[in-house]
C-alpha positions in Angstrom: -222.0 -20.4 62.5 -225.1 -18.4 61.0 -225.0 -14.8 60.4 -227.8 -14.1 63.1 -226.0 -15.5 66.0 -222.6 -14.2 64.7 -224.5 -11.1 65.0 -226.0 -11.8 68.2 -222.9 -12.3 69.7 -221.3 -9.3 68.8 -224.0 -7.3 70.2 -223.3 -9.3 73.7 -219.3 -8.9 73.1 -220.1 -4.9 72.7 -222.1 -5.1 76.3 -219.0 -7.1 78.3 -217.3 -4.1 80.0 -219.7 -1.9 81.2 -222.8 -4.4 81.4 -221.8 -8.2 81.5 -224.9 -9.0 83.2 -226.5 -8.2 79.8 -223.7 -10.0 78.0 -224.0 -12.9 80.0 -228.0 -13.2 79.2 -227.2 -13.2 75.9 -224.1 -15.5 75.4 -226.4 -18.2 77.6 -229.8 -17.3 74.9 -226.9 -18.4 72.6 -226.1 -21.2 73.8 -229.5 -22.5 74.7 -229.7 -22.3 70.7 -226.5 -23.7 69.5 -225.1 -25.7 72.7 -221.1 -25.4 73.3 -220.4 -23.0 70.5 -217.0 -21.9 71.7 -217.1 -18.6 70.7 -220.3 -18.1 72.8 -219.1 -20.2 75.5 -216.1 -17.9 75.9 -218.2 -14.8 76.2 -220.4 -16.3 79.0 -216.9 -17.2 80.7 -215.7 -13.3 80.3 -218.6 -12.2 81.6 -218.8 -14.3 85.0 -215.1 -13.3 85.8 -216.5 -9.5 84.8 -219.8 -10.4 87.4 -217.0 -11.7 90.2 -217.7 -15.3 89.5 -214.7 -16.8 88.8 -215.4 -20.0 90.1 -218.2 -20.5 87.9 -216.2 -19.6 84.9 -213.2 -21.5 85.7 -214.4 -25.4 85.0 -215.9 -23.9 81.8 -212.7 -22.2 80.4 -210.5 -25.6 81.3 -213.2 -27.7 79.3 -213.4 -25.2 76.5 -209.8 -25.4 76.1 -209.0 -29.2 76.0 -210.2 -28.7 72.1 -209.1 -25.5 71.1 -205.7 -25.2 72.5 -204.6 -22.9 69.7 -207.1 -20.2 70.6 -205.0 -17.2 72.3 -208.1 -15.5 73.8 -209.0 -18.3 75.5 -205.6 -19.1 77.5 -205.7 -15.5 78.1 -209.2 -15.6 80.2 -207.9 -18.6 81.7 -205.2 -17.1 83.2 -207.0 -14.1 84.7 -209.5 -16.5 86.1 -206.8 -18.5 87.7 -204.8 -15.5 89.1 -208.0 -14.5 90.4 -208.9 -17.9 92.6 -205.5 -17.9 93.4 -204.6 -20.4 91.4 -201.2 -19.6 89.9 -199.9 -22.7 88.6 -202.5 -23.0 86.6 -202.6 -19.4 85.2 -198.5 -19.7 84.9 -199.5 -22.7 82.5 -202.1 -20.8 80.5 -199.9 -17.7 80.0 -196.6 -20.0 79.3 -199.0 -21.3 76.2 -200.1 -18.0 75.4 -196.8 -16.1 75.2 -195.6 -19.2 73.1 -198.5 -18.6 70.6 -197.9 -14.7 70.4 -194.9 -13.6 71.8 -194.9 -9.8 70.1 -198.1 -9.2 72.4 -196.6 -7.6 75.5 -199.7 -7.3 78.1 -199.0 -11.7 77.8 -195.3 -11.1 79.2 -196.3 -8.8 81.7 -199.0 -11.1 83.1 -197.4 -14.1 83.3 -194.5 -11.8 85.2 -197.3 -10.7 87.7 -198.0 -14.7 88.3 -194.9 -16.0 88.3 -193.6 -13.0 90.9 -197.1 -14.4 93.2 -195.8 -18.1 93.2 -192.4 -16.7 94.1 -190.1 -17.1 91.1 -188.3 -13.9 91.1 -186.3 -14.2 88.3 -188.5 -16.0 85.9 -190.9 -13.3 86.6 -188.1 -10.8 85.9 -187.1 -12.8 82.3 -191.4 -12.1 81.3 -190.7 -8.4 82.3 -187.9 -8.3 80.3 -189.7 -10.1 77.5 -192.4 -8.1 77.6 -190.6 -4.8 77.1 -188.8 -6.4 73.7 -192.0 -6.9 72.3 -193.6 -3.4 73.5 -190.6 -2.1 71.7 -192.2 -3.8 68.3 -195.8 -1.6 69.2 -196.4 0.8 66.8 -197.8 3.3 68.6 -195.1 3.7 70.9 -192.7 3.7 68.3 -194.4 6.8 66.7 -194.5 8.2 70.1 -190.9 7.9 70.9 -190.0 9.1 67.3 -192.3 12.3 68.0 -190.4 12.5 71.3 -186.9 12.4 69.6 -187.3 14.8 67.3 -188.4 17.1 69.7 -192.6 17.0 69.1 -193.3 16.6 72.8 -196.8 17.8 72.7 -197.8 15.2 69.6 -195.8 12.3 71.2 -197.7 13.2 74.7 -201.2 13.3 73.5 -200.6 9.7 71.5 -199.6 8.0 75.1 -202.4 10.1 76.9 -204.8 8.6 74.3 -203.3 5.0 74.5 -203.4 5.5 78.3 -207.2 6.0 78.3 -207.2 2.1 76.1 -204.5 0.6 78.3 -204.1 2.2 81.8 -201.8 -0.9 82.9 -199.3 -0.4 80.0 -195.6 0.0 82.1 -193.8 1.1 78.9 -195.9 4.0 77.7 -196.3 4.8 81.1 -192.5 5.1 81.3 -192.5 6.9 78.1 -194.7 9.4 78.7 -192.6 9.9 81.7 -189.8 10.8 79.9 -191.9 13.1 77.9 -193.1 14.9 80.9 -189.7 15.3 82.3 -188.3 16.8 79.2 -190.9 19.2 80.0 -189.5 20.1 83.0 -191.9 18.4 85.5 -189.7 16.2 87.2 -192.2 15.5 90.1 -194.7 14.0 87.5 -192.5 12.8 85.5 -191.1 10.8 89.1 -195.1 9.1 89.6 -195.3 8.3 86.3 -192.0 6.3 86.4 -192.4 4.8 89.7 -195.9 3.5 88.6 -193.9 1.8 85.8 -191.8 -0.5 88.0 -194.5 -1.2 90.1 -196.4 -2.2 86.9 -193.1 -4.0 85.8 -190.4 -4.8 88.7 -188.6 -6.6 86.0 -188.4 -3.9 83.5 -184.3 -2.7 83.9 -184.6 0.3 81.9 -187.9 1.9 83.5 -185.7 1.2 87.2 -182.2 2.8 85.8 -184.5 6.2 84.4 -186.1 6.0 88.2 -182.9 5.9 89.7 -181.3 9.0 87.9 -184.5 10.5 88.6 -184.4 10.6 92.1 -180.9 11.4 91.8 -182.0 14.6 90.4 -184.6 14.7 93.1 -182.0 14.2 96.1 -183.7 11.2 96.9 -180.8 9.3 97.7 -181.8 6.6 99.7 -184.4 5.8 97.5 -181.7 5.7 94.7 -179.8 3.5 96.0 -183.1 0.8 97.2 -183.6 0.8 93.6 -179.4 1.1 92.2 -179.5 -2.3 94.9 -182.6 -4.0 93.1 -181.1 -3.6 89.5 -178.2 -5.2 90.7 -180.3 -8.5 91.0 -181.3 -8.3 87.3 -180.5 -11.5 85.4 -179.6 -9.3 82.7 -176.1 -8.5 84.1 -174.8 -4.9 82.4 -172.0 -3.2 83.6 -174.1 -0.4 83.2 -176.3 -1.3 86.6 -172.8 -1.5 88.7 -171.9 2.3 87.3 -175.2 3.1 88.4 -174.8 1.8 91.7 -171.8 3.7 91.9 -172.6 7.2 90.9 -175.5 6.8 94.0 -172.9 5.7 96.4 -170.4 8.8 95.5 -173.6 11.3 96.3 -173.9 9.2 99.9 -170.3 10.0 100.1 -169.7 6.5 99.9 -166.2 6.6 98.2 -164.8 3.2 99.5 -167.9 1.2 98.1 -168.0 3.2 94.8 -164.5 2.5 94.1 -164.7 -1.1 95.1 -167.1 -1.1 92.0 -164.9 0.7 89.6 -162.0 -1.6 90.8 -163.4 -5.1 90.1 -165.0 -3.6 86.8 -161.5 -2.5 86.0 -160.6 -6.0 86.9 -162.7 -7.7 84.5 -161.8 -5.1 81.4 -159.0 -2.8 82.0 -159.6 -0.6 79.0 -162.2 1.6 80.5 -161.4 5.2 80.2 -164.2 6.5 82.1 -164.4 4.1 84.7 -160.5 5.0 85.6 -161.9 8.8 85.4 -164.3 7.9 87.4 -162.3 5.8 89.8 -159.6 8.8 89.8 -162.4 11.4 91.4 -163.4 8.5 93.7 -159.4 8.3 94.9 -159.1 12.3 94.7 -162.1 12.5 97.1 -160.4 10.2 99.6 -157.2 12.0 99.4 -155.2 9.1 97.8 -153.4 11.7 95.7 -151.2 9.2 93.8 -153.7 6.9 93.2 -155.8 9.5 91.9 -153.1 10.6 89.5 -152.3 7.0 88.1 -156.3 6.6 87.4 -156.3 9.8 85.4 -153.3 9.3 83.6 -154.6 5.8 82.9 -157.9 7.4 81.2 -156.1 9.8 78.9 -153.7 6.7 77.7 -157.0 4.8 76.9 -158.4 8.0 75.2 -156.3 10.9 74.4 -158.8 13.0 73.7 -160.9 12.9 76.8 -160.9 16.1 78.2 -162.5 15.7 81.5 -159.6 13.2 82.6 -157.4 15.6 81.5 -158.8 18.1 83.3 -159.2 16.3 86.2 -155.8 16.1 86.4 -154.9 19.5 86.1 -157.8 20.2 88.8 -155.6 18.4 91.8 -154.0 22.0 91.7 -151.0 20.2 93.3 -150.0 18.4 90.2 -147.9 20.3 87.2 -148.7 19.0 83.7 -145.3 18.6 81.8 -144.0 19.9 78.4 -145.1 16.1 77.1 -148.7 16.5 78.5 -149.1 19.9 76.8 -148.4 18.6 73.7 -150.6 15.6 74.3 -153.2 18.3 75.0 -152.6 20.0 71.6 -152.6 17.2 69.7 -156.0 15.8 71.1 -157.3 19.3 70.0 -156.1 18.6 66.8 -157.8 15.6 66.4 -161.1 17.1 67.6 -160.7 19.8 65.3 -163.6 20.1 63.6 -166.0 17.8 65.6 -166.7 20.6 68.1 -170.4 19.9 68.1 -170.0 16.3 68.9 -167.0 16.5 71.5 -168.0 20.2 72.5 -167.2 18.7 76.5 -163.8 17.0 75.4 -162.4 20.5 73.7 -163.7 23.0 76.4 -162.0 20.7 79.3 -158.7 20.7 76.9 -158.7 24.6 76.7 -159.0 24.7 80.8 -156.5 22.2 81.4 -154.2 23.5 79.2 -154.9 26.9 80.7 -153.9 25.1 83.9 -150.4 23.6 81.9 -149.7 26.8 80.7 -150.1 29.1 84.2 -147.8 26.7 85.6 -145.6 26.9 83.2 -145.2 30.8 83.9 -146.9 31.4 80.1 -149.7 33.6 81.8 -150.9 35.2 78.4 -150.9 32.0 76.7 -152.8 30.5 79.9 -155.6 33.3 79.6 -156.3 32.6 76.0 -156.8 29.0 76.6 -158.6 29.9 79.8 -160.9 32.3 77.6 -161.4 29.9 74.7 -162.8 27.5 77.4 -165.1 29.4 78.9 -166.6 30.9 75.7 -167.3 27.4 74.6 -168.7 26.8 78.2 -170.8 29.1 78.1 -172.2 29.0 74.8 -173.6 25.7 75.6 -175.7 26.8 79.4 -178.6 29.2 80.3 -177.9 32.0 83.1 -179.3 35.5 82.1 -178.0 37.6 84.7 -181.0 40.4 84.6 -183.2 37.4 86.5 -180.9 36.4 88.8 -180.2 40.3 89.4 -184.1 40.8 90.1 -184.5 37.7 92.0 -181.9 38.7 94.2 -183.2 42.5 94.6 -186.6 40.7 95.6 -185.1 38.3 98.6 -183.0 41.5 99.2 -186.2 43.6 99.6 -188.1 40.8 101.5 -186.2 39.9 104.4 -185.6 43.6 105.9 -185.9 44.1 109.6 -189.5 45.6 109.9 -190.3 42.4 107.9 -188.4 40.1 110.1 -189.8 41.6 113.1 -193.3 41.6 111.6 -193.5 37.7 111.4 -192.5 36.9 114.6 -190.7 33.8 116.2 -191.2 30.5 114.1 -189.1 27.7 111.9 -187.4 24.7 113.4 -185.4 25.3 116.5 -182.9 22.5 116.0 -179.1 23.6 116.4 -177.8 21.2 114.1 -176.9 22.8 110.6 -173.6 25.3 110.2 -174.3 26.9 106.3 -171.2 28.6 104.8 -172.2 30.2 102.1 -170.7 32.4 99.5 -169.0 32.0 96.1 -166.7 29.0 94.9 -163.4 29.5 95.1 -163.5 31.8 98.3 -161.7 29.9 100.9 -165.2 27.8 102.4 -163.4 24.4 101.7 -160.8 25.6 104.2 -163.3 26.9 106.5 -165.5 23.6 106.6 -162.2 21.6 106.8 -160.9 23.6 109.6 -164.6 23.1 111.4 -164.7 19.7 110.8 -161.6 18.8 112.7 -163.5 19.7 115.4 -164.5 16.9 117.9 -168.2 18.5 117.5 -168.6 19.2 114.2 -169.5 16.9 111.2 -168.7 18.0 107.3 -170.9 16.8 104.8 -170.7 18.1 101.6 -172.3 21.0 99.3 -176.0 19.7 99.9 -178.6 20.9 97.2 -181.6 20.7 100.0 -182.1 24.5 100.7 -181.8 25.4 97.1 -184.7 22.6 96.6 -186.7 23.9 98.9 -186.3 27.4 98.2 -186.9 26.4 94.1 -190.4 24.8 95.3 -191.3 28.0 97.3 -190.3 30.3 94.4 -192.2 28.1 92.1 -195.4 29.2 94.0 -195.0 32.9 92.7 -194.0 31.7 89.0 -197.2 29.4 88.7 -199.2 32.2 89.9 -200.4 31.1 93.3 -198.9 34.4 94.8 -198.3 37.6 92.9 -194.7 38.2 94.1 -192.2 36.5 96.5 -192.6 39.1 99.6 -196.4 37.7 99.7 -195.5 34.3 99.1 -193.0 34.4 102.5 -195.1 36.6 103.9 -198.0 33.7 103.7 -195.8 31.1 106.3 -197.1 30.5 109.1 -194.9 29.7 112.5 -196.0 25.8 111.7 -195.4 26.2 107.6 -191.7 27.3 108.8 -191.3 24.8 111.4 -192.2 22.3 108.9 -189.9 23.5 106.6 -187.3 23.3 108.8 -187.6 20.0 109.9 -188.0 19.2 106.5 -184.4 20.2 105.6 -183.0 18.2 108.7 -184.8 14.8 107.5 -183.8 15.3 103.8 -180.1 16.1 105.0 -179.9 13.4 107.8 -178.6 10.8 105.1 -175.3 12.8 104.7 -174.3 12.3 108.5 -172.5 9.5 109.8 -171.5 10.3 113.0 -173.3 11.5 116.1 -171.3 14.7 116.2 -174.2 17.2 117.1 -173.6 19.9 114.6 -173.2 19.5 110.8 -171.6 21.5 107.6 -174.0 22.6 104.4 -171.0 24.2 102.3 -173.2 24.9 99.4 -172.0 28.0 98.5 -175.3 29.2 96.6 -177.2 29.3 99.9 -176.1 33.2 100.5 -179.4 33.7 98.5 -181.3 32.0 100.9 -179.8 33.2 104.4 -183.2 34.9 104.7 -185.1 31.8 104.6 -182.6 30.2 106.7 -182.9 32.7 109.1 -186.3 31.8 109.7 -187.0 28.0 109.1 -183.7 27.1 111.2 -183.3 30.4 113.5 -180.6 28.9 115.6 -178.7 27.7 112.8 -175.3 29.3 112.0 -174.6 30.8 108.8 -171.0 31.4 107.7 -169.7 34.1 105.0 -166.8 32.8 103.2 -165.5 36.0 101.6 -162.6 36.3 99.2 -161.0 39.4 97.4 -163.4 40.3 94.8 -161.5 39.8 91.9 -159.0 37.1 92.9 -162.1 35.5 93.8 -164.1 35.5 90.8 -160.8 35.6 88.2 -160.4 32.1 90.2 -163.7 30.5 89.8 -163.7 32.0 85.6 -160.7 29.8 85.3 -162.4 26.9 87.3 -164.7 24.7 85.2 -167.1 23.6 87.4 -169.1 20.3 87.1 -172.7 21.3 87.9 -174.6 24.5 89.1 -172.3 27.7 88.8 -173.7 28.6 85.3 -172.8 32.4 86.2 -168.8 31.5 86.4 -168.1 31.2 82.7 -168.0 35.0 81.6 -166.0 37.4 83.7 -169.2 39.8 83.1 -171.6 37.5 84.7 -169.6 36.7 87.1 -168.6 40.0 88.4 -172.2 40.8 88.5 -172.8 37.6 90.7 -170.0 38.8 93.0 -171.8 42.2 93.4 -175.5 40.8 93.9 -174.2 38.7 96.8 -172.2 41.4 98.4 -175.1 43.6 98.0 -177.5 41.1 99.7 -175.6 39.5 102.1 -175.0 43.9 103.3 -178.7 44.3 103.6 -179.2 41.1 105.5 -176.3 42.0 108.0 -178.2 45.1 108.6 -181.6 43.7 108.9 -180.2 40.8 111.1 -177.3 42.3 112.8 -174.5 39.4 114.2 -176.7 36.9 112.8 -173.9 35.9 109.3 -170.2 35.4 111.0 -168.1 36.4 107.8 -164.5 35.2 107.3 -162.1 36.9 105.2 -160.1 34.6 103.2 -157.0 36.6 103.3 -157.5 37.2 107.1 -157.5 33.5 107.9 -154.1 33.2 105.8 -152.4 36.0 107.9 -154.2 35.0 111.1 -155.1 31.7 111.1 -155.2 30.9 114.8 -156.7 34.2 115.8 -159.5 33.4 112.8 -160.4 30.2 114.0 -160.9 31.9 117.5 -163.2 34.0 116.7 -164.6 31.5 114.4 -165.7 29.0 116.8 -167.1 31.8 119.3 -169.4 32.6 117.3 -170.4 28.9 117.0 -170.2 28.7 120.5 -167.2 26.0 120.3 -164.6 25.4 122.7 -161.2 25.8 121.1 -159.4 22.7 120.1 -156.4 22.1 118.4 -157.1 19.7 115.8 -158.5 22.9 114.0 -155.2 24.4 113.5 -153.7 21.3 111.8 -157.2 20.7 109.7 -154.6 19.4 106.8 -154.6 16.0 108.9 -158.3 15.4 108.7 -158.9 12.2 106.3 -162.4 13.2 105.9 -163.5 12.9 102.4 -163.6 16.1 100.4 -165.1 16.8 96.9 -164.7 20.4 95.9 -162.0 21.6 94.1 -159.8 22.8 96.9 -159.7 19.1 97.5 -155.9 18.9 97.4 -155.2 22.5 99.0 -156.8 21.6 102.5 -154.9 18.8 103.0 -151.8 20.9 103.2 -150.9 23.8 106.1 -152.6 27.0 104.6 -150.5 28.6 101.6 -150.2 32.1 101.2 -149.3 31.7 96.9 -153.3 32.3 95.7 -153.4 35.3 97.4 -152.4 37.6 94.9 -151.8 34.9 91.8 -155.0 37.3 89.9 -152.1 40.0 89.3 -150.7 38.5 86.4 -153.7 38.8 84.4 -154.5 41.8 85.6 -153.9 44.3 82.7 -156.7 41.5 81.3 -159.4 41.7 83.7 -160.6 45.1 83.0 -164.7 43.4 83.2 -164.0 42.6 86.8 -162.6 46.3 87.7 -165.7 48.2 85.6 -168.6 46.1 87.8 -166.9 45.6 90.9 -164.8 49.0 90.9 -165.7 50.4 94.6 -166.3 47.1 95.9 -162.6 46.3 95.1 -161.1 49.6 96.4 -162.6 49.3 99.6 -162.6 45.5 100.0 -163.1 43.9 102.6 -164.4 46.8 104.4 -167.8 46.3 102.4 -171.0 47.1 104.4 -173.7 48.0 102.3 -174.2 47.8 98.6 -177.3 48.6 96.8 -179.1 46.7 93.3 -176.6 46.4 90.5 -176.3 49.4 88.8 -177.1 51.7 91.4 -174.3 53.4 93.8 -172.1 51.6 96.6 -171.7 52.7 100.3 -169.1 51.2 102.1 -168.0 51.2 105.6 -166.1 48.7 108.3 -167.8 45.9 107.7 -168.4 44.2 111.8 -166.2 40.8 112.6 -169.0 39.5 114.4 
């Protein structure tokens, strides 16, 4: 090919994307001079497709392909033209030829997957997507971006992928990777958009769908997560991880039996899986199958003696006492893990919590406290909690929801009466209250639902991002329609957890005490129950309890005391602003006079008395909290003053909670942390 012709084709090719008409004219001019010249013929066909004239391009491409079967660009173009014309079989043939010639080019595989999917060959399409992902794993640009991400250079990684995205906007692998980077930066909403797009581009991209399910779980979009988990189970590349992920979704949805079936099937196939035995133990515990749960946890630690969470799960059954052999085994596990705290930090702190419980049951309170203390110190070093920042947030809410403010906001919110919120601190008797109420024919127990906290967090973000100068201004901006919409959103988000036709349901997220003012504004007819326990007993019980998630304040005696003080202060202020809005259940009173307290509780809810509420331990509903085994027995008084065994070592609690302890349970008003506390009788509502 003469240099002049080559230069003319180069100029024509440069016009192809933006000015395909001119590119076609130049290509045809070259063909007039050199009839049948393959590069000019291919360029003309490329221009015709971009001009919407695929029908004219197809026969020319087919003629061109006969003598030139080894030109990948020709098969690529032929495939695009055939797909635009709906000739899927022809496109598939072209793309299969292309991917045989260039198996390392991901785009060919992804286009083949699209063609196969259109032709109804779903499993073949899935395999093509997986081949595309495999090919992309060797793309130097993507590898460099992944290395930058894993090194913590998120800005660098993001910039690389954004530049690539301008050149390759339909790249599912790069899009998923960018989504992960943005997720690591803390923007889960933006990450979800990108990962959903990656899955839409390549439905057979299993790793992207796996990541999408995890993001949906984090966003509490559980039904969508289950839909994607079901799809992932159809992958031609079978993996136990897909089963485990679906089981975790089912657990979050409260489908414990179905999750247990998955674990049991996996263990029947391969029994030497300590993590799966542990997961099965969690399910059995939640369902009240204590003996079976114990068996599962013991199988886990038999397979992996250093598995701290499984030991803690045994100890955390509360009704199980670990014996001298167990204590020796756990101490041996700590010796094995010595020097490996970094890699096995979670095992180590779980083992300390477990030894604390075992030694406490054995009556060795000093040794038990030492292990609880070591476990808490290790856990506290792994999490972020700023008591000053948290106290400031609570103070802002307290200062907002005053009587004049509430009166000025007027009516509004969703009028539904469905929700019953049980708030307070963990280990305050809230599970007992939930179990009593869920034994009533008109009340459904669900679980600790994160939805109100997520709504509140979204509102707070508007302040943090500068849309409003402070919390009060943001809340004041909510119109009656806004408040109605937010209340309806809460009901819609929580609907997935309602499995019966009972008119009322319980949300037992204890941390919702921070949001009682918001609850009152967006769900004015919802009921709020404050479950309260003696400050020292509650704080100490929370401190020696390792929570799976969400209670970052509980791993330091000073932090948990300040949290309790913030809670008492805020609830007292809301009592003054909205008298009678919250009903308080004092744990010790519930233990001493269960019938009377239950009668007062049901009266607050406007419900008739039912005997089942007094035989709550016979309720077979699933219970997921740390008190799951305790509420399956009649009320017992053992734990009321258990903290006194450790009184000499609880000075931080007494120093911070002193006046609250002195007047408990008759605390009415408490001001912000660090100020005086005034006390008076608390109405029973």
